[in-house]
Predicted model as a PDB file, atoms N, CA, C, CB and O in Angstrom, pLDDT in the B-factor column:
MODEL        1                                                                  
ATOM      1  N   MET A   1       0.858  -1.175   0.000  1.00 50.00           N  
ATOM      2  CA  MET A   1       0.000   0.000   0.000  1.00 50.00           C  
ATOM      3  C   MET A   1       0.901   1.235   0.000  1.00 50.00           C  
ATOM      4  CB  MET A   1      -0.974   0.000   1.234  1.00 50.00           C  
ATOM      5  O   MET A   1       1.938   1.262   0.664  1.00 50.00           O  
ATOM      6  N   HIS A   2       0.499   2.230  -0.737  1.00 54.00           N  
ATOM      7  CA  HIS A   2       1.269   3.462  -0.792  1.00 54.00           C  
ATOM      8  C   HIS A   2       1.107   4.235   0.505  1.00 54.00           C  
ATOM      9  CB  HIS A   2       0.838   4.321  -1.987  1.00 54.00           C  
ATOM     10  O   HIS A   2       0.068   4.157   1.160  1.00 54.00           O  
ATOM     11  N   LYS A   3       2.123   4.970   0.867  1.00 52.00           N  
ATOM     12  CA  LYS A   3       2.120   5.704   2.126  1.00 52.00           C  
ATOM     13  C   LYS A   3       0.952   6.696   2.231  1.00 52.00           C  
ATOM     14  CB  LYS A   3       3.434   6.441   2.285  1.00 52.00           C  
ATOM     15  O   LYS A   3       0.293   6.723   3.270  1.00 52.00           O  
ATOM     16  N   PRO A   4       0.662   7.522   1.194  1.00 52.00           N  
ATOM     17  CA  PRO A   4      -0.466   8.451   1.303  1.00 52.00           C  
ATOM     18  C   PRO A   4      -1.805   7.730   1.509  1.00 52.00           C  
ATOM     19  CB  PRO A   4      -0.540   9.318   0.054  1.00 52.00           C  
ATOM     20  O   PRO A   4      -2.657   8.210   2.256  1.00 52.00           O  
ATOM     21  N   ALA A   5      -1.988   6.596   0.860  1.00 49.00           N  
ATOM     22  CA  ALA A   5      -3.241   5.858   1.020  1.00 49.00           C  
ATOM     23  C   ALA A   5      -3.369   5.328   2.436  1.00 49.00           C  
ATOM     24  CB  ALA A   5      -3.324   4.703   0.013  1.00 49.00           C  
ATOM     25  O   ALA A   5      -4.460   5.328   3.006  1.00 49.00           O  
ATOM     26  N   LEU A   6      -2.261   4.878   3.005  1.00 45.00           N  
ATOM     27  CA  LEU A   6      -2.269   4.384   4.379  1.00 45.00           C  
ATOM     28  C   LEU A   6      -2.594   5.506   5.354  1.00 45.00           C  
ATOM     29  CB  LEU A   6      -0.920   3.753   4.732  1.00 45.00           C  
ATOM     30  O   LEU A   6      -3.351   5.298   6.302  1.00 45.00           O  
ATOM     31  N   VAL A   7      -2.040   6.683   5.138  1.00 42.00           N  
ATOM     32  CA  VAL A   7      -2.304   7.835   6.000  1.00 42.00           C  
ATOM     33  C   VAL A   7      -3.784   8.198   5.936  1.00 42.00           C  
ATOM     34  CB  VAL A   7      -1.430   9.046   5.586  1.00 42.00           C  
ATOM     35  O   VAL A   7      -4.397   8.485   6.965  1.00 42.00           O  
ATOM     36  N   ILE A   8      -4.354   8.188   4.750  1.00 53.00           N  
ATOM     37  CA  ILE A   8      -5.773   8.511   4.590  1.00 53.00           C  
ATOM     38  C   ILE A   8      -6.637   7.472   5.296  1.00 53.00           C  
ATOM     39  CB  ILE A   8      -6.149   8.591   3.096  1.00 53.00           C  
ATOM     40  O   ILE A   8      -7.610   7.818   5.966  1.00 53.00           O  
ATOM     41  N   LEU A   9      -6.282   6.210   5.147  1.00 50.00           N  
ATOM     42  CA  LEU A   9      -7.041   5.141   5.779  1.00 50.00           C  
ATOM     43  C   LEU A   9      -6.994   5.261   7.299  1.00 50.00           C  
ATOM     44  CB  LEU A   9      -6.506   3.779   5.341  1.00 50.00           C  
ATOM     45  O   LEU A   9      -8.021   5.122   7.963  1.00 50.00           O  
ATOM     46  N   VAL A  10      -5.820   5.515   7.848  1.00 48.00           N  
ATOM     47  CA  VAL A  10      -5.686   5.659   9.302  1.00 48.00           C  
ATOM     48  C   VAL A  10      -6.451   6.893   9.791  1.00 48.00           C  
ATOM     49  CB  VAL A  10      -4.191   5.761   9.703  1.00 48.00           C  
ATOM     50  O   VAL A  10      -7.131   6.835  10.816  1.00 48.00           O  
ATOM     51  N   ALA A  11      -6.345   7.990   9.073  1.00 49.00           N  
ATOM     52  CA  ALA A  11      -7.058   9.211   9.462  1.00 49.00           C  
ATOM     53  C   ALA A  11      -8.559   8.994   9.426  1.00 49.00           C  
ATOM     54  CB  ALA A  11      -6.674  10.376   8.545  1.00 49.00           C  
ATOM     55  O   ALA A  11      -9.273   9.462  10.312  1.00 49.00           O  
ATOM     56  N   THR A  12      -9.044   8.296   8.419  1.00 54.00           N  
ATOM     57  CA  THR A  12     -10.479   8.010   8.312  1.00 54.00           C  
ATOM     58  C   THR A  12     -10.938   7.143   9.473  1.00 54.00           C  
ATOM     59  CB  THR A  12     -10.799   7.318   6.976  1.00 54.00           C  
ATOM     60  O   THR A  12     -11.990   7.389  10.063  1.00 54.00           O  
ATOM     61  N   ALA A  13     -10.154   6.138   9.795  1.00 52.00           N  
ATOM     62  CA  ALA A  13     -10.511   5.240  10.895  1.00 52.00           C  
ATOM     63  C   ALA A  13     -10.539   5.987  12.223  1.00 52.00           C  
ATOM     64  CB  ALA A  13      -9.526   4.069  10.971  1.00 52.00           C  
ATOM     65  O   ALA A  13     -11.447   5.783  13.028  1.00 52.00           O  
ATOM     66  N   CYS A  14      -9.557   6.844  12.456  1.00 51.00           N  
ATOM     67  CA  CYS A  14      -9.512   7.607  13.709  1.00 51.00           C  
ATOM     68  C   CYS A  14     -10.692   8.573  13.813  1.00 51.00           C  
ATOM     69  CB  CYS A  14      -8.190   8.381  13.815  1.00 51.00           C  
ATOM     70  O   CYS A  14     -11.311   8.698  14.870  1.00 51.00           O  
ATOM     71  N   THR A  15     -10.992   9.246  12.719  1.00 53.00           N  
ATOM     72  CA  THR A  15     -12.120  10.178  12.708  1.00 53.00           C  
ATOM     73  C   THR A  15     -13.422   9.435  12.963  1.00 53.00           C  
ATOM     74  CB  THR A  15     -12.191  10.932  11.368  1.00 53.00           C  
ATOM     75  O   THR A  15     -14.269   9.906  13.722  1.00 53.00           O  
ATOM     76  N   ALA A  16     -13.584   8.291  12.341  1.00 52.00           N  
ATOM     77  CA  ALA A  16     -14.797   7.497  12.538  1.00 52.00           C  
ATOM     78  C   ALA A  16     -14.910   7.028  13.981  1.00 52.00           C  
ATOM     79  CB  ALA A  16     -14.810   6.293  11.590  1.00 52.00           C  
ATOM     80  O   ALA A  16     -15.993   7.058  14.565  1.00 52.00           O  
ATOM     81  N   ALA A  17     -13.810   6.600  14.546  1.00 51.00           N  
ATOM     82  CA  ALA A  17     -13.839   6.118  15.931  1.00 51.00           C  
ATOM     83  C   ALA A  17     -14.208   7.232  16.888  1.00 51.00           C  
ATOM     84  CB  ALA A  17     -12.488   5.525  16.323  1.00 51.00           C  
ATOM     85  O   ALA A  17     -15.016   7.026  17.793  1.00 51.00           O  
ATOM     86  N   LEU A  18     -13.631   8.406  16.702  1.00 50.00           N  
ATOM     87  CA  LEU A  18     -13.956   9.533  17.579  1.00 50.00           C  
ATOM     88  C   LEU A  18     -15.405   9.975  17.393  1.00 50.00           C  
ATOM     89  CB  LEU A  18     -13.009  10.710  17.308  1.00 50.00           C  
ATOM     90  O   LEU A  18     -16.099  10.272  18.366  1.00 50.00           O  
ATOM     91  N   GLY A  19     -15.852  10.015  16.155  1.00 55.00           N  
ATOM     92  CA  GLY A  19     -17.237  10.392  15.888  1.00 55.00           C  
ATOM     93  C   GLY A  19     -18.214   9.394  16.464  1.00 55.00           C  
ATOM     94  O   GLY A  19     -19.249   9.777  17.009  1.00 55.00           O  
ATOM     95  N   SER A  20     -17.897   8.127  16.350  1.00 55.00           N  
ATOM     96  CA  SER A  20     -18.764   7.080  16.887  1.00 55.00           C  
ATOM     97  C   SER A  20     -18.851   7.173  18.401  1.00 55.00           C  
ATOM     98  CB  SER A  20     -18.257   5.699  16.472  1.00 55.00           C  
ATOM     99  O   SER A  20     -19.925   7.004  18.978  1.00 55.00           O  
ATOM    100  N   PHE A  21     -17.717   7.440  19.046  1.00 57.00           N  
ATOM    101  CA  PHE A  21     -17.723   7.554  20.504  1.00 57.00           C  
ATOM    102  C   PHE A  21     -18.577   8.732  20.936  1.00 57.00           C  
ATOM    103  CB  PHE A  21     -16.293   7.707  21.046  1.00 57.00           C  
ATOM    104  O   PHE A  21     -19.346   8.615  21.890  1.00 57.00           O  
ATOM    105  N   ALA A  22     -18.459   9.863  20.255  1.00 58.00           N  
ATOM    106  CA  ALA A  22     -19.236  11.042  20.625  1.00 58.00           C  
ATOM    107  C   ALA A  22     -20.728  10.778  20.472  1.00 58.00           C  
ATOM    108  CB  ALA A  22     -18.823  12.245  19.773  1.00 58.00           C  
ATOM    109  O   ALA A  22     -21.520  11.154  21.336  1.00 58.00           O  
ATOM    110  N   VAL A  23     -21.106  10.138  19.387  1.00 59.00           N  
ATOM    111  CA  VAL A  23     -22.515   9.831  19.154  1.00 59.00           C  
ATOM    112  C   VAL A  23     -23.009   8.829  20.186  1.00 59.00           C  
ATOM    113  CB  VAL A  23     -22.729   9.284  17.730  1.00 59.00           C  
ATOM    114  O   VAL A  23     -24.110   8.968  20.719  1.00 59.00           O  
ATOM    115  N   TRP A  24     -22.189   7.816  20.468  1.00 54.00           N  
ATOM    116  CA  TRP A  24     -22.569   6.800  21.452  1.00 54.00           C  
ATOM    117  C   TRP A  24     -22.695   7.421  22.833  1.00 54.00           C  
ATOM    118  CB  TRP A  24     -21.544   5.654  21.477  1.00 54.00           C  
ATOM    119  O   TRP A  24     -23.607   7.072  23.583  1.00 54.00           O  
ATOM    120  N   ALA A  25     -21.800   8.331  23.180  1.00 57.00           N  
ATOM    121  CA  ALA A  25     -21.845   8.974  24.498  1.00 57.00           C  
ATOM    122  C   ALA A  25     -23.129   9.763  24.668  1.00 57.00           C  
ATOM    123  CB  ALA A  25     -20.634   9.894  24.694  1.00 57.00           C  
ATOM    124  O   ALA A  25     -23.671   9.822  25.772  1.00 57.00           O  
ATOM    125  N   GLN A  26     -23.624  10.365  23.608  1.00 57.00           N  
ATOM    126  CA  GLN A  26     -24.877  11.109  23.684  1.00 57.00           C  
ATOM    127  C   GLN A  26     -26.048  10.181  23.953  1.00 57.00           C  
ATOM    128  CB  GLN A  26     -25.113  11.889  22.396  1.00 57.00           C  
ATOM    129  O   GLN A  26     -27.030  10.591  24.571  1.00 57.00           O  
ATOM    130  N   ALA A  27     -25.961   8.951  23.506  1.00 51.00           N  
ATOM    131  CA  ALA A  27     -27.069   8.010  23.646  1.00 51.00           C  
ATOM    132  C   ALA A  27     -27.117   7.365  25.020  1.00 51.00           C  
ATOM    133  CB  ALA A  27     -26.972   6.940  22.593  1.00 51.00           C  
ATOM    134  O   ALA A  27     -28.129   6.762  25.379  1.00 51.00           O  
ATOM    135  N   ILE A  28     -26.052   7.477  25.792  1.00 54.00           N  
ATOM    136  CA  ILE A  28     -26.009   6.824  27.098  1.00 54.00           C  
ATOM    137  C   ILE A  28     -27.164   7.278  27.987  1.00 54.00           C  
ATOM    138  CB  ILE A  28     -24.676   7.110  27.787  1.00 54.00           C  
ATOM    139  O   ILE A  28     -27.754   6.469  28.702  1.00 54.00           O  
ATOM    140  N   ASP A  29     -27.485   8.560  27.942  1.00 62.00           N  
ATOM    141  CA  ASP A  29     -28.565   9.086  28.772  1.00 62.00           C  
ATOM    142  C   ASP A  29     -29.941   8.834  28.171  1.00 62.00           C  
ATOM    143  CB  ASP A  29     -28.372  10.565  28.987  1.00 62.00           C  
ATOM    144  O   ASP A  29     -30.956   9.092  28.818  1.00 62.00           O  
ATOM    145  N   GLY A  30     -29.985   8.330  26.936  1.00 73.00           N  
ATOM    146  CA  GLY A  30     -31.246   8.094  26.261  1.00 73.00           C  
ATOM    147  C   GLY A  30     -31.867   6.772  26.647  1.00 73.00           C  
ATOM    148  O   GLY A  30     -31.422   6.108  27.582  1.00 73.00           O  
ATOM    149  N   ASP A  31     -32.897   6.400  25.920  1.00 89.00           N  
ATOM    150  CA  ASP A  31     -33.581   5.147  26.213  1.00 89.00           C  
ATOM    151  C   ASP A  31     -32.762   3.961  25.708  1.00 89.00           C  
ATOM    152  CB  ASP A  31     -34.985   5.137  25.582  1.00 89.00           C  
ATOM    153  O   ASP A  31     -31.880   4.128  24.865  1.00 89.00           O  
ATOM    154  N   PRO A  32     -33.049   2.774  26.219  1.00 94.00           N  
ATOM    155  CA  PRO A  32     -32.263   1.584  25.857  1.00 94.00           C  
ATOM    156  C   PRO A  32     -32.269   1.262  24.365  1.00 94.00           C  
ATOM    157  CB  PRO A  32     -32.780   0.398  26.609  1.00 94.00           C  
ATOM    158  O   PRO A  32     -31.269   0.779  23.834  1.00 94.00           O  
ATOM    159  N   CYS A  33     -33.366   1.519  23.697  1.00 94.00           N  
ATOM    160  CA  CYS A  33     -33.438   1.227  22.263  1.00 94.00           C  
ATOM    161  C   CYS A  33     -32.451   2.101  21.494  1.00 94.00           C  
ATOM    162  CB  CYS A  33     -34.874   1.447  21.732  1.00 94.00           C  
ATOM    163  O   CYS A  33     -31.704   1.606  20.649  1.00 94.00           O  
ATOM    164  N   ARG A  34     -32.448   3.396  21.786  1.00 94.00           N  
ATOM    165  CA  ARG A  34     -31.537   4.315  21.105  1.00 94.00           C  
ATOM    166  C   ARG A  34     -30.088   3.985  21.447  1.00 94.00           C  
ATOM    167  CB  ARG A  34     -31.856   5.771  21.484  1.00 94.00           C  
ATOM    168  O   ARG A  34     -29.213   4.054  20.584  1.00 94.00           O  
ATOM    169  N   THR A  35     -29.837   3.633  22.688  1.00 93.00           N  
ATOM    170  CA  THR A  35     -28.487   3.265  23.102  1.00 93.00           C  
ATOM    171  C   THR A  35     -28.005   2.057  22.306  1.00 93.00           C  
ATOM    172  CB  THR A  35     -28.443   2.965  24.615  1.00 93.00           C  
ATOM    173  O   THR A  35     -26.862   2.023  21.850  1.00 93.00           O  
ATOM    174  N   ALA A  36     -28.875   1.072  22.140  1.00 95.00           N  
ATOM    175  CA  ALA A  36     -28.524  -0.124  21.361  1.00 95.00           C  
ATOM    176  C   ALA A  36     -28.222   0.248  19.913  1.00 95.00           C  
ATOM    177  CB  ALA A  36     -29.666  -1.164  21.415  1.00 95.00           C  
ATOM    178  O   ALA A  36     -27.310  -0.315  19.308  1.00 95.00           O  
ATOM    179  N   CYS A  37     -28.971   1.182  19.358  1.00 96.00           N  
ATOM    180  CA  CYS A  37     -28.735   1.620  17.974  1.00 96.00           C  
ATOM    181  C   CYS A  37     -27.342   2.226  17.837  1.00 96.00           C  
ATOM    182  CB  CYS A  37     -29.808   2.645  17.534  1.00 96.00           C  
ATOM    183  O   CYS A  37     -26.610   1.915  16.897  1.00 96.00           O  
ATOM    184  N   TYR A  38     -26.986   3.086  18.772  1.00 95.00           N  
ATOM    185  CA  TYR A  38     -25.673   3.740  18.696  1.00 95.00           C  
ATOM    186  C   TYR A  38     -24.535   2.746  18.936  1.00 95.00           C  
ATOM    187  CB  TYR A  38     -25.589   4.881  19.717  1.00 95.00           C  
ATOM    188  O   TYR A  38     -23.462   2.875  18.346  1.00 95.00           O  
ATOM    189  N   GLN A  39     -24.765   1.768  19.789  1.00 95.00           N  
ATOM    190  CA  GLN A  39     -23.744   0.743  20.008  1.00 95.00           C  
ATOM    191  C   GLN A  39     -23.555  -0.095  18.739  1.00 95.00           C  
ATOM    192  CB  GLN A  39     -24.131  -0.166  21.203  1.00 95.00           C  
ATOM    193  O   GLN A  39     -22.434  -0.449  18.370  1.00 95.00           O  
ATOM    194  N   GLN A  40     -24.668  -0.400  18.087  1.00 96.00           N  
ATOM    195  CA  GLN A  40     -24.616  -1.166  16.838  1.00 96.00           C  
ATOM    196  C   GLN A  40     -23.869  -0.372  15.769  1.00 96.00           C  
ATOM    197  CB  GLN A  40     -26.047  -1.519  16.348  1.00 96.00           C  
ATOM    198  O   GLN A  40     -23.086  -0.943  15.009  1.00 96.00           O  
ATOM    199  N   LYS A  41     -24.103   0.929  15.704  1.00 96.00           N  
ATOM    200  CA  LYS A  41     -23.422   1.768  14.723  1.00 96.00           C  
ATOM    201  C   LYS A  41     -21.927   1.817  15.009  1.00 96.00           C  
ATOM    202  CB  LYS A  41     -24.012   3.186  14.724  1.00 96.00           C  
ATOM    203  O   LYS A  41     -21.117   1.735  14.085  1.00 96.00           O  
ATOM    204  N   ALA A  42     -21.556   1.949  16.268  1.00 95.00           N  
ATOM    205  CA  ALA A  42     -20.137   1.992  16.624  1.00 95.00           C  
ATOM    206  C   ALA A  42     -19.435   0.700  16.217  1.00 95.00           C  
ATOM    207  CB  ALA A  42     -19.969   2.234  18.134  1.00 95.00           C  
ATOM    208  O   ALA A  42     -18.313   0.730  15.712  1.00 95.00           O  
ATOM    209  N   ALA A  43     -20.094  -0.426  16.437  1.00 95.00           N  
ATOM    210  CA  ALA A  43     -19.515  -1.717  16.044  1.00 95.00           C  
ATOM    211  C   ALA A  43     -19.392  -1.800  14.527  1.00 95.00           C  
ATOM    212  CB  ALA A  43     -20.375  -2.888  16.576  1.00 95.00           C  
ATOM    213  O   ALA A  43     -18.394  -2.297  14.005  1.00 95.00           O  
ATOM    214  N   CYS A  44     -20.393  -1.320  13.837  1.00 95.00           N  
ATOM    215  CA  CYS A  44     -20.389  -1.334  12.371  1.00 95.00           C  
ATOM    216  C   CYS A  44     -19.233  -0.495  11.835  1.00 95.00           C  
ATOM    217  CB  CYS A  44     -21.733  -0.811  11.816  1.00 95.00           C  
ATOM    218  O   CYS A  44     -18.485  -0.949  10.969  1.00 95.00           O  
ATOM    219  N   VAL A  45     -19.086   0.716  12.341  1.00 95.00           N  
ATOM    220  CA  VAL A  45     -18.040   1.616  11.865  1.00 95.00           C  
ATOM    221  C   VAL A  45     -16.659   1.048  12.174  1.00 95.00           C  
ATOM    222  CB  VAL A  45     -18.196   3.004  12.498  1.00 95.00           C  
ATOM    223  O   VAL A  45     -15.735   1.198  11.375  1.00 95.00           O  
ATOM    224  N   SER A  46     -16.513   0.406  13.315  1.00 94.00           N  
ATOM    225  CA  SER A  46     -15.200  -0.149  13.664  1.00 94.00           C  
ATOM    226  C   SER A  46     -14.791  -1.263  12.700  1.00 94.00           C  
ATOM    227  CB  SER A  46     -15.213  -0.682  15.104  1.00 94.00           C  
ATOM    228  O   SER A  46     -13.599  -1.510  12.515  1.00 94.00           O  
ATOM    229  N   GLU A  47     -15.747  -1.926  12.098  1.00 94.00           N  
ATOM    230  CA  GLU A  47     -15.450  -2.975  11.119  1.00 94.00           C  
ATOM    231  C   GLU A  47     -15.146  -2.415   9.737  1.00 94.00           C  
ATOM    232  CB  GLU A  47     -16.611  -3.938  11.028  1.00 94.00           C  
ATOM    233  O   GLU A  47     -14.643  -3.136   8.875  1.00 94.00           O  
ATOM    234  N   CYS A  48     -15.439  -1.156   9.517  1.00 93.00           N  
ATOM    235  CA  CYS A  48     -15.239  -0.559   8.194  1.00 93.00           C  
ATOM    236  C   CYS A  48     -13.771  -0.417   7.819  1.00 93.00           C  
ATOM    237  CB  CYS A  48     -15.898   0.793   8.140  1.00 93.00           C  
ATOM    238  O   CYS A  48     -13.448  -0.318   6.635  1.00 93.00           O  
ATOM    239  N   GLY A  49     -12.877  -0.405   8.801  1.00 88.00           N  
ATOM    240  CA  GLY A  49     -11.457  -0.287   8.496  1.00 88.00           C  
ATOM    241  C   GLY A  49     -10.946  -1.438   7.650  1.00 88.00           C  
ATOM    242  O   GLY A  49     -10.006  -1.272   6.873  1.00 88.00           O  
ATOM    243  N   ALA A  50     -11.559  -2.599   7.795  1.00 88.00           N  
ATOM    244  CA  ALA A  50     -11.139  -3.773   7.026  1.00 88.00           C  
ATOM    245  C   ALA A  50     -11.920  -3.907   5.722  1.00 88.00           C  
ATOM    246  CB  ALA A  50     -11.310  -5.037   7.862  1.00 88.00           C  
ATOM    247  O   ALA A  50     -11.664  -4.821   4.938  1.00 88.00           O  
ATOM    248  N   HIS A  51     -12.847  -3.026   5.490  1.00 87.00           N  
ATOM    249  CA  HIS A  51     -13.694  -3.076   4.295  1.00 87.00           C  
ATOM    250  C   HIS A  51     -12.931  -2.539   3.093  1.00 87.00           C  
ATOM    251  CB  HIS A  51     -14.997  -2.271   4.509  1.00 87.00           C  
ATOM    252  O   HIS A  51     -12.069  -1.672   3.237  1.00 87.00           O  
ATOM    253  N   SER A  52     -13.247  -3.049   1.913  1.00 92.00           N  
ATOM    254  CA  SER A  52     -12.567  -2.601   0.698  1.00 92.00           C  
ATOM    255  C   SER A  52     -12.881  -1.141   0.360  1.00 92.00           C  
ATOM    256  CB  SER A  52     -12.957  -3.492  -0.470  1.00 92.00           C  
ATOM    257  O   SER A  52     -12.079  -0.469  -0.288  1.00 92.00           O  
ATOM    258  N   ASN A  53     -14.041  -0.652   0.797  1.00 94.00           N  
ATOM    259  CA  ASN A  53     -14.410   0.746   0.586  1.00 94.00           C  
ATOM    260  C   ASN A  53     -14.932   1.294   1.921  1.00 94.00           C  
ATOM    261  CB  ASN A  53     -15.494   0.893  -0.564  1.00 94.00           C  
ATOM    262  O   ASN A  53     -16.137   1.271   2.170  1.00 94.00           O  
ATOM    263  N   PRO A  54     -14.028   1.785   2.780  1.00 93.00           N  
ATOM    264  CA  PRO A  54     -14.441   2.232   4.115  1.00 93.00           C  
ATOM    265  C   PRO A  54     -15.474   3.352   4.111  1.00 93.00           C  
ATOM    266  CB  PRO A  54     -13.245   2.686   4.875  1.00 93.00           C  
ATOM    267  O   PRO A  54     -16.341   3.402   4.983  1.00 93.00           O  
ATOM    268  N   VAL A  55     -15.386   4.240   3.142  1.00 94.00           N  
ATOM    269  CA  VAL A  55     -16.333   5.360   3.093  1.00 94.00           C  
ATOM    270  C   VAL A  55     -17.745   4.845   2.821  1.00 94.00           C  
ATOM    271  CB  VAL A  55     -15.916   6.384   2.007  1.00 94.00           C  
ATOM    272  O   VAL A  55     -18.704   5.265   3.468  1.00 94.00           O  
ATOM    273  N   GLU A  56     -17.860   3.939   1.867  1.00 95.00           N  
ATOM    274  CA  GLU A  56     -19.158   3.349   1.542  1.00 95.00           C  
ATOM    275  C   GLU A  56     -19.683   2.540   2.738  1.00 95.00           C  
ATOM    276  CB  GLU A  56     -19.048   2.447   0.280  1.00 95.00           C  
ATOM    277  O   GLU A  56     -20.876   2.558   3.039  1.00 95.00           O  
ATOM    278  N   CYS A  57     -18.790   1.849   3.394  1.00 96.00           N  
ATOM    279  CA  CYS A  57     -19.160   1.052   4.563  1.00 96.00           C  
ATOM    280  C   CYS A  57     -19.728   1.952   5.664  1.00 96.00           C  
ATOM    281  CB  CYS A  57     -17.939   0.262   5.089  1.00 96.00           C  
ATOM    282  O   CYS A  57     -20.767   1.646   6.249  1.00 96.00           O  
ATOM    283  N   GLU A  58     -19.038   3.064   5.941  1.00 96.00           N  
ATOM    284  CA  GLU A  58     -19.511   3.982   6.981  1.00 96.00           C  
ATOM    285  C   GLU A  58     -20.859   4.596   6.610  1.00 96.00           C  
ATOM    286  CB  GLU A  58     -18.480   5.092   7.220  1.00 96.00           C  
ATOM    287  O   GLU A  58     -21.700   4.816   7.481  1.00 96.00           O  
ATOM    288  N   ALA A  59     -21.066   4.869   5.338  1.00 96.00           N  
ATOM    289  CA  ALA A  59     -22.351   5.404   4.892  1.00 96.00           C  
ATOM    290  C   ALA A  59     -23.459   4.388   5.178  1.00 96.00           C  
ATOM    291  CB  ALA A  59     -22.308   5.755   3.378  1.00 96.00           C  
ATOM    292  O   ALA A  59     -24.552   4.763   5.606  1.00 96.00           O  
ATOM    293  N   ALA A  60     -23.182   3.122   4.946  1.00 97.00           N  
ATOM    294  CA  ALA A  60     -24.168   2.076   5.238  1.00 97.00           C  
ATOM    295  C   ALA A  60     -24.435   2.002   6.739  1.00 97.00           C  
ATOM    296  CB  ALA A  60     -23.681   0.704   4.712  1.00 97.00           C  
ATOM    297  O   ALA A  60     -25.568   1.764   7.159  1.00 97.00           O  
ATOM    298  N   CYS A  61     -23.404   2.204   7.541  1.00 97.00           N  
ATOM    299  CA  CYS A  61     -23.587   2.207   9.006  1.00 97.00           C  
ATOM    300  C   CYS A  61     -24.518   3.340   9.431  1.00 97.00           C  
ATOM    301  CB  CYS A  61     -22.220   2.346   9.728  1.00 97.00           C  
ATOM    302  O   CYS A  61     -25.376   3.156  10.294  1.00 97.00           O  
ATOM    303  N   HIS A  62     -24.345   4.504   8.823  1.00 97.00           N  
ATOM    304  CA  HIS A  62     -25.203   5.650   9.145  1.00 97.00           C  
ATOM    305  C   HIS A  62     -26.655   5.371   8.749  1.00 97.00           C  
ATOM    306  CB  HIS A  62     -24.693   6.922   8.434  1.00 97.00           C  
ATOM    307  O   HIS A  62     -27.585   5.731   9.472  1.00 97.00           O  
ATOM    308  N   GLU A  63     -26.840   4.724   7.587  1.00 97.00           N  
ATOM    309  CA  GLU A  63     -28.194   4.384   7.146  1.00 97.00           C  
ATOM    310  C   GLU A  63     -28.839   3.389   8.112  1.00 97.00           C  
ATOM    311  CB  GLU A  63     -28.168   3.801   5.716  1.00 97.00           C  
ATOM    312  O   GLU A  63     -30.019   3.509   8.442  1.00 97.00           O  
ATOM    313  N   GLN A  64     -28.048   2.400   8.564  1.00 97.00           N  
ATOM    314  CA  GLN A  64     -28.570   1.426   9.527  1.00 97.00           C  
ATOM    315  C   GLN A  64     -28.963   2.115  10.826  1.00 97.00           C  
ATOM    316  CB  GLN A  64     -27.530   0.326   9.805  1.00 97.00           C  
ATOM    317  O   GLN A  64     -29.980   1.776  11.431  1.00 97.00           O  
ATOM    318  N   LEU A  65     -28.157   3.082  11.253  1.00 97.00           N  
ATOM    319  CA  LEU A  65     -28.479   3.830  12.469  1.00 97.00           C  
ATOM    320  C   LEU A  65     -29.807   4.553  12.313  1.00 97.00           C  
ATOM    321  CB  LEU A  65     -27.364   4.834  12.801  1.00 97.00           C  
ATOM    322  O   LEU A  65     -30.663   4.490  13.195  1.00 97.00           O  
ATOM    323  N   ASP A  66     -29.978   5.239  11.191  1.00 96.00           N  
ATOM    324  CA  ASP A  66     -31.229   5.959  10.945  1.00 96.00           C  
ATOM    325  C   ASP A  66     -32.434   5.026  10.996  1.00 96.00           C  
ATOM    326  CB  ASP A  66     -31.176   6.662   9.591  1.00 96.00           C  
ATOM    327  O   ASP A  66     -33.452   5.349  11.608  1.00 96.00           O  
ATOM    328  N   GLU A  67     -32.315   3.868  10.350  1.00 97.00           N  
ATOM    329  CA  GLU A  67     -33.411   2.893  10.348  1.00 97.00           C  
ATOM    330  C   GLU A  67     -33.690   2.375  11.766  1.00 97.00           C  
ATOM    331  CB  GLU A  67     -33.078   1.713   9.407  1.00 97.00           C  
ATOM    332  O   GLU A  67     -34.845   2.218  12.162  1.00 97.00           O  
ATOM    333  N   CYS A  68     -32.636   2.116  12.510  1.00 96.00           N  
ATOM    334  CA  CYS A  68     -32.785   1.629  13.872  1.00 96.00           C  
ATOM    335  C   CYS A  68     -33.497   2.670  14.747  1.00 96.00           C  
ATOM    336  CB  CYS A  68     -31.410   1.279  14.465  1.00 96.00           C  
ATOM    337  O   CYS A  68     -34.407   2.333  15.504  1.00 96.00           O  
ATOM    338  N   LEU A  69     -33.076   3.924  14.637  1.00 95.00           N  
ATOM    339  CA  LEU A  69     -33.684   4.991  15.440  1.00 95.00           C  
ATOM    340  C   LEU A  69     -35.158   5.182  15.085  1.00 95.00           C  
ATOM    341  CB  LEU A  69     -32.921   6.309  15.240  1.00 95.00           C  
ATOM    342  O   LEU A  69     -35.977   5.477  15.955  1.00 95.00           O  
ATOM    343  N   ILE A  70     -35.491   5.016  13.811  1.00 95.00           N  
ATOM    344  CA  ILE A  70     -36.896   5.123  13.384  1.00 95.00           C  
ATOM    345  C   ILE A  70     -37.708   4.024  14.060  1.00 95.00           C  
ATOM    346  CB  ILE A  70     -37.024   5.021  11.826  1.00 95.00           C  
ATOM    347  O   ILE A  70     -38.825   4.271  14.515  1.00 95.00           O  
ATOM    348  N   GLN A  71     -37.160   2.823  14.130  1.00 96.00           N  
ATOM    349  CA  GLN A  71     -37.858   1.717  14.771  1.00 96.00           C  
ATOM    350  C   GLN A  71     -38.048   1.959  16.268  1.00 96.00           C  
ATOM    351  CB  GLN A  71     -37.097   0.421  14.546  1.00 96.00           C  
ATOM    352  O   GLN A  71     -39.014   1.485  16.866  1.00 96.00           O  
ATOM    353  N   CYS A  72     -37.116   2.702  16.864  1.00 92.00           N  
ATOM    354  CA  CYS A  72     -37.242   3.012  18.294  1.00 92.00           C  
ATOM    355  C   CYS A  72     -38.406   3.959  18.562  1.00 92.00           C  
ATOM    356  CB  CYS A  72     -35.944   3.625  18.820  1.00 92.00           C  
ATOM    357  O   CYS A  72     -39.011   3.949  19.635  1.00 92.00           O  
ATOM    358  N   GLY A  73     -38.699   4.776  17.555  1.00 85.00           N  
ATOM    359  CA  GLY A  73     -39.829   5.694  17.693  1.00 85.00           C  
ATOM    360  C   GLY A  73     -39.504   6.987  18.270  1.00 85.00           C  
ATOM    361  O   GLY A  73     -40.385   7.832  18.428  1.00 85.00           O  
TER     362      GLY A  73                                                      
ENDMDL                                                                          
END                                                                             
């Protein structure tokens, strides 16, 4: 892997991890359903680093979060 691509991949992973933690932390005070949704999203995003297209993977994680939150009501 080329050095610039590796730097971009690491930066994307770090940004996603920090963003996921912030979103998950906001859900801690919420109801259990919403908390579960944010935990599921954090797990999904953490797996995106190994995905062939991490950006597309993270977008799918966000869509899953939206669907989960809708189900929570």
